[in-house]
C-alpha positions in Angstrom: 0.0 0.0 0.0 2.8 2.4 0.8 4.5 1.9 -2.6 1.1 2.2 -4.4 0.2 5.5 -2.6 3.6 7.0 -3.4 3.0 6.9 -7.2 2.4 10.4 -8.7 -1.2 10.8 -9.6 -2.9 13.8 -11.2 -0.3 16.3 -9.9 1.1 19.4 -11.4 4.3 18.9 -13.4 7.4 19.1 -11.2 5.7 18.3 -7.9 7.9 16.4 -5.6 6.2 13.6 -3.5 7.0 12.9 0.1 7.2 9.1 0.8 5.1 8.7 3.9 1.6 7.8 5.0 0.3 11.4 5.2 -3.1 10.7 6.7 -1.5 9.1 9.8 1.0 11.9 10.0 -1.7 14.5 10.0 -3.2 13.0 13.2 0.1 12.6 14.9 1.0 16.2 14.1 -2.3 17.4 15.4 -2.0 15.5 18.7 1.6 16.5 19.2 1.6 20.2 18.3 -1.8 21.6 18.6 -2.3 25.1 17.3 0.3 27.7 18.1 -0.6 31.1 19.4 2.9 32.3 19.0 5.4 32.0 16.1 6.1 34.8 13.8 4.6 38.2 14.6 1.3 38.3 12.8 0.7 41.3 10.6 -2.9 42.0 9.8 -3.6 42.5 6.2 -6.6 43.8 4.4 -7.4 41.0 2.0 -9.2 41.7 -1.1 -13.4 36.8 -1.2 -14.9 30.1 -6.4 -17.3 27.9 -5.3 -20.8 29.4 -5.0 -23.0 29.1 -1.9 -26.6 30.1 -1.6 -27.5 32.8 0.8 -31.0 33.4 2.1 -31.7 37.1 1.6 -34.6 38.7 3.6 -36.8 40.9 1.4 -39.8 42.0 3.6 -40.8 38.7 5.2 -39.6 36.6 2.3 -36.4 34.6 1.9 -34.8 35.1 -1.5 -31.8 33.0 -2.6 -28.7 34.5 -4.2 -25.3 33.2 -5.0 -22.2 34.1 -3.0 -18.7 32.9 -3.2 -16.4 32.1 -0.3 -12.9 33.6 0.0 -10.2 31.8 -1.9 -8.4 31.5 1.4 -11.2 29.1 2.4 -12.0 27.5 -1.0 -8.5 27.4 -2.6 -10.4 27.9 -5.9 -7.4 29.7 -7.4 -5.1 26.7 -7.2 -4.8 24.3 -10.2 -4.2 21.3 -8.0 -7.0 21.8 -5.6 -9.6 23.1 -8.1 -10.3 19.8 -9.9 -10.2 17.8 -6.7 -12.9 20.1 -5.1 -15.0 19.7 -8.3 -14.7 15.9 -8.1 -15.9 15.9 -4.5 -18.8 18.2 -5.3 -19.9 15.9 -8.1 -20.2 13.1 -5.6 -22.9 15.0 -3.7 -25.3 14.2 -6.6 -24.7 10.4 -6.4 -27.7 8.3 -5.6 -27.9 4.9 -4.0 -27.6 2.1 -3.5 -24.0 2.7 -2.3 -22.1 0.5 0.2 -22.2 1.1 3.9 -25.4 3.2 3.9 -26.2 1.9 7.4 -23.3 3.9 8.8 -25.1 7.2 8.2 -22.2 8.8 6.4 -22.3 11.2 3.4 -22.3 9.8 -0.2 -19.2 11.9 -1.0 -16.4 9.3 -1.5 -18.8 6.5 -0.7 -17.8 4.2 -3.5 -14.5 2.3 -3.6 -12.2 4.4 -5.9 -8.5 3.6 -5.5 -7.6 6.5 -7.8 -9.5 9.0 -5.8 -8.2 7.5 -2.5 -4.6 7.9 -3.8 -5.3 11.4 -5.1 -6.6 12.4 -1.7 -3.5 11.1 0.1 -1.1 12.6 -2.5 -2.7 16.1 -2.1 -2.2 15.8 1.6 1.4 14.7 1.2 2.3 17.6 -1.1 0.5 20.4 0.7 0.7 19.5 4.4 3.2 22.0 6.0 6.1 20.6 8.0 6.7 21.3 11.7 3.8 22.8 13.5 1.3 22.5 10.6 -1.6 24.2 12.3 0.5 27.2 13.2 1.6 27.3 9.5 -2.0 27.2 8.3 -3.0 29.9 10.8 -0.2 32.1 9.7 -1.1 31.9 6.0 -4.1 34.1 6.4 -1.8 36.9 7.5 0.9 36.4 4.9 -1.0 35.3 1.8 -3.6 37.2 -0.3 -4.9 34.8 -2.9 -7.4 37.3 -4.2 -4.7 39.3 -6.0 -3.4 38.5 -9.5 -1.1 35.4 -9.6 1.9 37.5 -10.6 1.5 39.6 -7.5 0.9 36.8 -5.1 3.2 36.5 -2.1 5.6 33.6 -1.8 3.8 32.7 1.4 0.8 31.5 -0.7 2.9 28.6 -2.0 4.5 25.7 -0.3 8.3 26.0 -0.8 8.7 22.6 -2.5 5.3 21.5 -3.5 1.7 22.8 -4.0 -0.3 25.4 -2.2 -1.3 24.6 1.4 -5.1 24.5 1.6 -6.6 23.9 5.0 -10.1 23.0 4.0 -8.8 20.9 1.1 -6.7 18.9 3.6 -9.7 18.5 5.8 -11.8 17.3 2.8 -9.1 14.9 1.7 -9.0 13.4 5.2 -12.8 13.1 5.1 -12.7 11.3 1.8 -10.1 8.8 3.0 -12.1 8.1 6.2 -15.5 7.8 4.5 -14.3 5.6 1.6 -12.6 3.2 3.9 -15.6 3.0 6.3 -18.1 2.3 3.6 -15.8 -0.3 1.9 -13.8 -1.7 4.9 -13.6 -5.3 3.8 -12.4 -4.5 0.3 -10.0 -1.8 1.5 -8.5 -3.6 4.5 -5.0 -2.9 3.2 -5.3 0.8 4.0 -6.8 0.5 7.5 -3.9 2.4 9.1 -4.3 5.3 6.8 -8.1 5.5 7.4 -7.6 5.5 11.2 -5.0 8.2 10.9 -7.3 10.4 8.8 -10.2 9.8 11.2 -8.0 10.6 14.2 -6.9 13.9 12.7 -10.5 14.8 12.0 -11.5 13.9 15.5 -8.8 16.1 17.0 -9.7 19.0 14.8 -13.4 18.7 15.6 -12.6 18.8 19.4 -9.9 21.5 19.2 -10.4 24.5 21.4 -9.0 26.7 18.6 -12.3 26.4 16.7 -10.4 25.2 13.7 -13.4 24.0 11.7 -15.8 26.9 12.3 -15.7 28.1 8.7 -15.8 24.7 7.0 -19.5 25.0 6.2 -18.7 28.4 4.6 -15.8 27.2 2.5 -17.6 25.7 -0.5 -16.1 22.3 0.0 -18.2 19.1 -0.2 -17.9 18.0 3.4 -19.7 19.7 6.3 -19.2 19.8 10.0 -22.2 17.5 10.3 -20.3 15.0 8.1 -17.2 15.3 10.4 -19.4 14.6 13.5 -20.8 11.4 11.8 -17.2 10.3 10.8 -16.0 10.8 14.4 -19.0 8.8 15.7 -18.5 5.9 13.2 -14.8 5.6 14.2 -15.2 6.2 17.9 -14.6 2.6 19.0 -11.9 2.0 16.5 -10.0 5.1 17.7 -10.4 4.1 21.3 -8.9 0.7 20.5 -6.0 2.1 18.5 -4.7 5.2 20.4 -2.4 7.7 18.7 1.3 7.4 18.8 4.1 9.9 18.0 5.7 7.6 15.5 5.5 8.6 11.8 5.0 4.9 11.0 1.4 4.0 11.8 1.1 0.9 14.0 -0.7 -2.2 12.9 -4.4 -1.8 14.0 -5.4 -4.2 16.8 -9.1 -4.0 15.9 -11.3 -1.9 13.8 -15.0 -1.7 14.9 -17.0 0.8 12.9 -20.5 1.7 14.4 -23.5 3.5 12.8 -23.1 7.2 13.5 -26.7 8.0 14.3 -26.1 11.2 12.4 -25.7 13.1 15.7 -25.5 16.6 14.2 -28.1 16.3 11.5 -30.6 19.1 12.2 -33.4 17.1 10.7 -32.4 13.8 12.3 -33.8 11.8 15.2 -30.8 12.6 17.5 -31.2 16.3 17.0 -35.0 16.2 17.6 -34.4 14.1 20.8 -32.0 16.8 22.0 -34.4 19.5 21.3 -37.1 17.8 23.3 -34.8 17.1 26.2 -33.6 20.8 26.2 -37.2 22.1 26.2 -37.9 20.0 29.3 -34.7 21.1 31.0 -35.4 24.8 30.4 -38.9 24.5 31.6 -37.8 22.8 34.8 -35.1 25.3 35.5 -37.5 28.2 34.9 -39.5 26.9 37.9 -36.5 27.0 40.2 -36.5 29.9 42.7 -34.9 30.8 45.9 -34.9 29.4 48.5 -34.8 26.1 46.6 -37.4 23.4 47.1 -34.8 21.1 48.4 -34.2 23.4 51.4 -37.0 23.5 54.1 -35.9 26.9 55.5 -34.3 26.2 58.9 -34.9 28.5 61.8 -31.3 28.4 62.9 -27.8 28.7 61.4 -24.3 27.6 62.3 -22.8 29.7 65.1 -19.9 30.9 62.9 -22.4 32.5 60.5 -24.8 34.3 62.9 -24.7 37.8 64.4 -22.3 37.7 67.3 -19.6 35.8 65.5 -16.1 37.2 66.3 -15.9 39.6 63.4 -19.6 40.1 62.5 -21.2 43.4 62.0 -23.3 44.8 64.9 -27.1 44.5 64.4 -28.5 47.5 62.7 -31.0 49.7 64.6 -34.2 51.1 63.2 -33.8 53.1 60.1 -36.4 55.7 59.0 -37.5 55.9 55.4 -36.5 53.4 52.8 -34.1 50.7 54.0 -30.4 51.2 53.5 -28.6 48.3 51.8 -24.9 48.7 52.5 -23.0 46.1 50.4 -19.5 44.8 50.6 -18.8 43.2 47.2 -16.0 40.9 46.1 -15.5 39.4 42.6 -13.1 39.6 39.7 -15.5 40.4 36.8 -16.9 43.9 36.7 -20.0 43.1 34.5 -21.0 40.1 36.6 -20.7 42.1 39.7 -22.6 45.0 38.2 -25.7 43.1 37.2 -27.7 42.6 40.5 -26.5 45.9 42.1 -27.5 47.9 39.0 -30.9 46.2 39.0 -31.5 46.9 42.7 -30.2 50.5 42.5 -32.0 51.4 39.3 -35.3 49.4 39.1 -35.8 49.4 42.9 -34.6 52.9 43.6 -37.8 53.8 45.4 -37.4 50.9 47.8 -33.8 50.7 48.7 -30.9 53.0 49.2 -28.0 51.0 47.9 -24.3 51.8 48.6 -21.4 49.5 47.7 -17.8 49.0 48.7 -16.3 47.3 45.6 -13.4 44.9 45.9 -11.5 42.6 43.5 -12.8 43.8 40.1 -10.5 44.7 37.3 -11.8 43.3 34.0 -13.8 45.6 31.8 -14.7 48.2 34.5 -13.9 51.0 32.1 -17.1 50.4 30.2 -19.3 51.2 33.2 -20.4 54.8 33.9 -23.6 56.1 35.4 -25.0 58.6 37.9 -28.0 56.4 38.7 -26.3 53.5 40.5 -23.0 52.9 42.5 -20.8 51.9 39.5 -18.2 49.1 39.9 -14.8 50.5 40.4 -11.4 48.9 39.6 -9.7 47.5 42.6 -6.1 48.8 42.5 -4.8 47.2 45.7 -7.2 46.3 48.5 -6.1 43.7 51.1 -8.5 41.1 49.5 -7.3 41.8 46.0 -3.7 41.4 47.1 -4.6 38.0 48.6 -6.3 37.0 45.4 -3.3 38.1 43.2 -0.9 36.2 45.5 -2.8 32.9 45.0 -4.1 33.3 41.5 -2.1 31.3 38.9 -2.5 31.5 35.1 -0.6 28.6 33.6 1.0 28.6 30.2 -0.6 26.2 27.6 2.4 23.9 27.6 2.2 23.4 31.3 -1.4 22.2 31.3 -1.0 18.6 30.3 -4.0 16.8 31.8 -5.9 20.0 32.7 -7.5 22.3 30.1 -8.2 25.4 32.1 -5.5 27.9 32.7 -6.7 29.7 35.9 -6.4 28.3 39.4 -6.1 29.2 43.0 -3.1 27.5 44.5 -3.6 25.9 47.9 -7.3 26.9 48.4 -7.4 26.3 52.1 -4.5 28.6 52.6 -6.2 31.1 50.4 -9.2 31.0 52.7 -7.0 31.6 55.7 -5.3 34.6 54.1 -8.7 36.0 52.9 -10.0 35.9 56.5 -7.1 38.0 57.5 -7.7 40.4 54.7 -11.3 40.8 55.7 -10.2 41.8 59.2 -7.9 44.4 57.6 -10.9 45.8 55.7 -12.2 47.1 59.0 -15.4 49.1 59.0 -16.0 48.6 55.3 -16.8 45.0 55.8 -17.8 45.0 59.4 -20.6 47.6 58.9 -21.9 46.1 55.7 -25.5 44.8 55.7 -24.7 42.1 53.1 -21.8 40.5 51.4 -22.0 40.1 47.7 -19.8 37.5 46.0 -19.3 36.2 42.5 -16.1 34.5 41.3 -14.3 32.8 42.8 -17.2 31.3 44.8 -14.8 30.1 47.4 -14.7 33.6 48.8 -18.5 33.4 49.5 -17.9 30.8 52.2 -15.3 32.9 54.0 -17.5 36.0 53.8 -20.3 34.0 55.4 -18.1 33.0 58.3 -18.0 36.7 59.2 -21.7 36.7 59.9 -22.8 38.3 56.6 -25.9 37.4 54.7 -24.9 36.7 51.2 -26.0 37.5 47.7 -24.1 35.3 45.2 -24.3 35.6 41.4 -22.3 33.1 39.4 -21.3 33.6 35.7 -19.1 30.5 35.7 -18.8 27.1 37.2 -19.1 27.3 41.0 -15.7 25.5 41.4 -13.9 27.9 39.0 -10.3 28.3 40.1 -10.6 25.4 42.6 -8.6 22.4 41.4 -8.5 18.9 42.9 -11.2 16.5 43.8 -11.1 16.9 47.6 -11.0 20.7 47.5 -14.0 20.7 45.1 -16.0 18.3 47.3 -15.2 20.5 50.3 -16.5 23.6 48.5 -19.7 21.7 47.4 -20.3 20.5 51.0 -19.8 24.0 52.4 -22.2 25.5 49.9 -24.8 22.9 50.5 -24.5 22.6 54.3 -23.5 26.2 55.4 -24.5 28.7 52.7 -27.8 27.3 51.4 -29.5 26.7 54.8 -29.1 30.3 55.9 -32.5 31.9 55.1 -30.8 35.3 54.7 -28.8 34.2 51.7 -29.7 34.2 48.0 -27.8 32.6 45.1 -28.4 32.6 41.4 -26.6 32.0 38.1 -26.6 34.1 34.9 -28.0 31.2 32.7 -29.9 27.9 32.9 -26.8 26.3 31.5 -24.7 27.1 34.6 -27.6 26.2 36.9 -27.8 22.7 35.4 -24.0 22.3 35.6 -24.2 23.1 39.4 -27.0 20.6 39.8 -24.7 17.9 38.6 -22.3 18.5 41.4 -24.7 19.2 44.3 -28.4 18.6 45.0 -29.4 22.3 45.1 -31.7 23.9 42.5 -29.9 27.3 42.0 -32.2 29.5 39.8 -31.0 31.3 36.7 -31.6 35.0 36.6 -30.5 36.2 33.2 -28.7 39.6 33.0 -30.7 42.7 32.2 -27.6 44.8 31.5 -29.4 47.9 32.9 -25.9 49.3 33.5 -25.8 50.0 29.7 -28.7 52.5 29.9 -29.6 54.7 28.2 -27.9 53.0 25.2 -30.3 51.4 22.8 -30.2 50.2 19.2 -30.0 53.1 16.6 -28.3 51.5 13.5 -26.9 54.9 12.4 -23.8 53.1 11.0 -25.8 51.2 8.4 -22.8 49.3 6.8 -20.8 48.4 9.9 -21.3 45.1 11.7 -19.8 44.5 15.2 -18.2 41.2 16.3 -16.8 40.1 19.6 -13.3 40.0 20.7 -12.0 36.5 21.2 -8.7 35.8 22.8 -8.1 32.3 21.3 -8.9 31.3 17.7 -7.5 29.7 14.6 -9.2 32.1 12.1 -8.9 35.8 12.0 -12.5 36.9 11.9 -11.7 40.4 10.6 -9.9 39.1 7.6 -12.4 36.3 6.8 -15.6 38.3 7.1 -14.3 41.5 5.4 -12.8 39.4 2.6 -16.1 37.6 2.1 -17.8 41.0 1.9 -15.4 42.6 -0.5 -15.3 39.8 -3.0 -19.1 39.5 -3.1 -19.5 43.2 -3.5 -21.4 43.5 -0.2 -21.4 46.8 1.7 -20.7 45.4 5.1 -17.6 46.1 7.1 -16.9 44.0 10.2 -15.3 45.6 13.2 -13.9 44.1 16.4 -15.8 45.3 19.5 -12.6 46.0 21.5 -10.3 47.5 18.8 -12.4 50.7 18.5 -12.7 51.4 22.2 -16.4 51.8 21.7 -18.9 52.8 24.4 -22.3 51.1 24.9 -24.0 53.8 22.9 -21.5 53.4 20.0 -22.1 49.6 20.0 -25.8 50.4 19.4 -24.9 52.4 16.3 -23.8 49.3 14.4 -26.2 47.6 11.9 -25.9 44.3 13.8 -23.6 42.2 15.9 -22.1 38.8 15.3 -21.0 36.8 18.3 -18.5 34.0 17.8 -18.4 31.7 20.9 -15.1 30.8 22.5 -14.0 29.1 25.8 -16.6 30.8 28.0 -20.1 30.1 26.6 -22.1 32.5 28.8 -20.3 35.9 28.6 -21.7 39.2 29.6 -20.9 41.0 26.3 -23.4 38.7 24.5 -26.1 39.6 27.0 -25.2 43.3 26.8 -25.8 43.3 23.0 -29.1 41.4 23.3 -30.3 43.6 26.1 -29.5 46.8 24.2 -31.6 45.2 21.4 -28.7 45.1 18.9 -29.7 42.4 16.3 -27.4 39.6 17.4 -26.3 36.6 15.4 -24.4 33.5 16.4 -23.0 30.6 14.2 -25.1 27.5 14.9 -22.4 25.0 15.6 -22.5 22.4 18.4 -18.7 22.3 18.0 -18.5 25.3 20.3 -19.4 23.1 23.3 -15.9 21.7 23.0 -15.0 24.5 25.4 -11.9 24.7 27.6 -13.6 27.1 29.9 -17.2 26.4 30.5 -16.9 22.7 29.7 -13.3 22.1 30.5 -12.1 18.5 30.4 -10.5 17.0 33.5 -11.3 20.1 35.6 -14.5 19.5 37.7 -14.6 15.7 38.0 -15.9 15.5 41.6 -19.6 15.4 42.4 -21.3 15.2 45.8 -24.1 13.1 44.5 -25.5 11.4 41.4 -28.0 13.6 39.6 -31.0 11.8 38.1 -30.8 11.2 34.4 -34.3 12.5 33.9 -33.0 16.0 34.9 -29.4 15.7 33.8 -29.4 13.5 30.6 -25.9 14.4 29.3 -22.7 15.4 31.1 -21.4 18.8 30.1 -17.8 17.8 29.8 -18.2 14.4 28.1 -16.7 15.4 24.8 -17.1 11.9 23.4 -20.9 12.2 23.6 -21.7 13.8 20.3 -25.5 13.9 20.8 -24.7 15.4 24.2 -22.8 18.2 22.4 -26.1 19.1 20.7 -28.0 19.0 24.0 -25.6 21.4 25.7 -25.4 23.6 22.6 -29.1 24.0 22.6 -29.0 24.7 26.3 -26.8 27.8 25.8 -28.5 31.2 25.6 -27.1 31.5 22.1 -29.9 29.2 21.2 -32.4 29.7 24.1 -32.6 33.5 24.4 -35.6 34.9 22.5 -34.6 37.2 19.6 -31.1 35.9 19.1 -30.7 34.4 15.6 -28.3 31.8 14.4 -26.8 31.1 11.0 -25.3 27.9 9.4 -22.8 29.7 7.1 -21.4 33.1 6.4 -23.6 33.2 3.2 -26.7 32.8 5.4 -25.4 35.5 7.7 -25.0 37.9 4.9 -28.6 37.1 3.8 -29.9 37.9 7.2 -28.0 41.1 7.4 -29.4 42.3 4.1 -32.7 43.8 5.3 -32.7 46.6 7.7 -36.4 46.2 8.2 -35.9 42.6 9.3 -33.2 43.8 11.7 -35.5 46.3 13.3 -38.1 43.5 13.8 -35.4 41.4 15.4 -34.4 44.3 17.6 -38.0 44.7 18.8 -38.2 41.0 19.8 -35.0 41.4 21.8 -36.3 44.5 23.5 -39.6 42.9 24.4 -37.8 39.8 25.8 -35.6 42.0 27.9 -38.6 43.9 29.3 -40.4 40.7 30.2 -37.3 39.5 32.1 -37.0 42.8 33.9 -40.1 42.2 36.0 -39.0 38.8 37.0 -35.4 39.9 37.7 -36.5 43.0 39.8 -38.8 40.8 41.9 -36.0 38.2 42.5 -33.4 40.8 43.6 -36.0 42.6 45.7 -36.7 39.4 47.6 -32.9 38.8 47.9 -32.4 42.3 49.5 -35.3 41.8 51.9 -33.9 38.4 53.0 -30.5 39.9 53.5 -32.0 42.6 55.8 -34.0 40.2 57.8 -32.9 39.3 61.4 -30.4 36.5 61.7 -31.7 33.2 63.1 -30.5 32.0 66.4 -27.2 30.2 66.5 -27.2 26.4 67.0 
């Protein structure tokens, strides 16, 4: 097989082959190198964007189809080696059955045994796959290569130094072709088993990559889709588990190859997707009924001695207060917007009922966006005792140090952190001692220490409750303290920003923590105006394979579209300036429930999100190997899929549909960039979408204000007697 596959086939004159099993090498390189964030200094270019793709254009209330072309950087249409190969794969989409292996649920592209096509696929991989850190090389090409210019003016970086043009989506498609053809003709093609496993392993790695490597595959014009990759990964799941990857360039002899029907897990019209939709509808309806205090807590009339008035460093009981109640808050958290949410609601929507004052501690991220005269705005903590303790214990590891863990942030020695945090609270003096309530967010570990000081708590969590806490025993200790000390105190109130996080918490401890979605009233008076009719906003994203600015603006330019896409952070925009954009496009990354997304929706900016379950392969919200401990076994009727079981492809659909990207009324999704452009085409339709978002926010406002009003009243109620 090796000698056969090394024979030149349909290649440009002068091409020099590499004598190796490339499909296997692809998977080894993927596993060994990952995608580099470093390398050469990236210089952003303005690229000039053929395989046509249909876009649904909104005219009034009617969808009208038009043809768009993807950028050549995605399609590789300009290259004489890749162009005929892409056309060959596209022709397979028209094939009708019967074809072998139909029971596997795979695409018909490359379904029939075709040794010439198989060889062609492997040879293209061999001659275009970059050496060294291949994914870093593919990533860098978008900064160094402009394939839209005339061939004579094209940079050398567009060409492989000794072969043909690197084409990322072409390489993905060639790997898909190899994997599909073998799977559907396994007995007849047993001689190339190692190559097929290597191709499938590389595809599996790319599908699960935290770098979102495949997010533009469905916009590239190639014959394979992300849905196809999910099916391939499902078919090969048992075979890959039985034949783990090695670092050797020579593929091992397979021990066993068991291929299983895929069940088409990401087919939007399939049974698996419909089952996920039904399960999510039931989960969201259940969580919508959760309130505080939770039904699992009977509301005890007493509390632990360390958490009642009279504890060594508790505030003195407040005397009678004329007029509306004063709510003096001592707040600690690291994220400004998460901290701002409940306080801005209480101080703005409940201004006639409470006089709210706040001592802010800990926050640094994104505080500069907040400014108002109507509520006590979050301020940056530039060196309080508690922030100094947090900084001393907070560790952000470099990617190469992570190994078995996938999340970079942690608190070293959590129990020692608690001890030092107690001392810092003492040094806070009157600011903490005289506060009526402690308000905590992330890290949640600080909530437990604040409660020891006799403070009733309001807790609002935008991330996993065990964020920053690493290690099974430390996590279990936190869950037990939350369940046994914090939840029973009738003065306390806890909530999350989204049903997604509430259900995550329910997996770890038997407490129904309600979800109170953000209202973003701290953005007032900003509201959608669309006075920049051709500019479209998109979110900053710290880690990604593709440069969104280049990709979207090139797509727009080549198709003669008027849209110009701008990074939300690069312009230093205010909330009001964000509202001036035509629309906003949010590309998810490691954290699936971020406040910027809610800010856009709550300001009624028409917001669009790519509809890809792949985003639940998240190294933040759904981090692998991070939060493995649980204090109980949640019933499957409530918790049907585990959030960080990345091997459960139907489960990825369930958790994707659980995100507010899919669940929040008024937010629209798109399957491809062509579809996105179609949805952006009608300003009338965008105004309608803005109205839906505004109405949904107003409906949530009544519920949110009532929830936080109850939280404030609970916090001001007398403490129960100590036990």
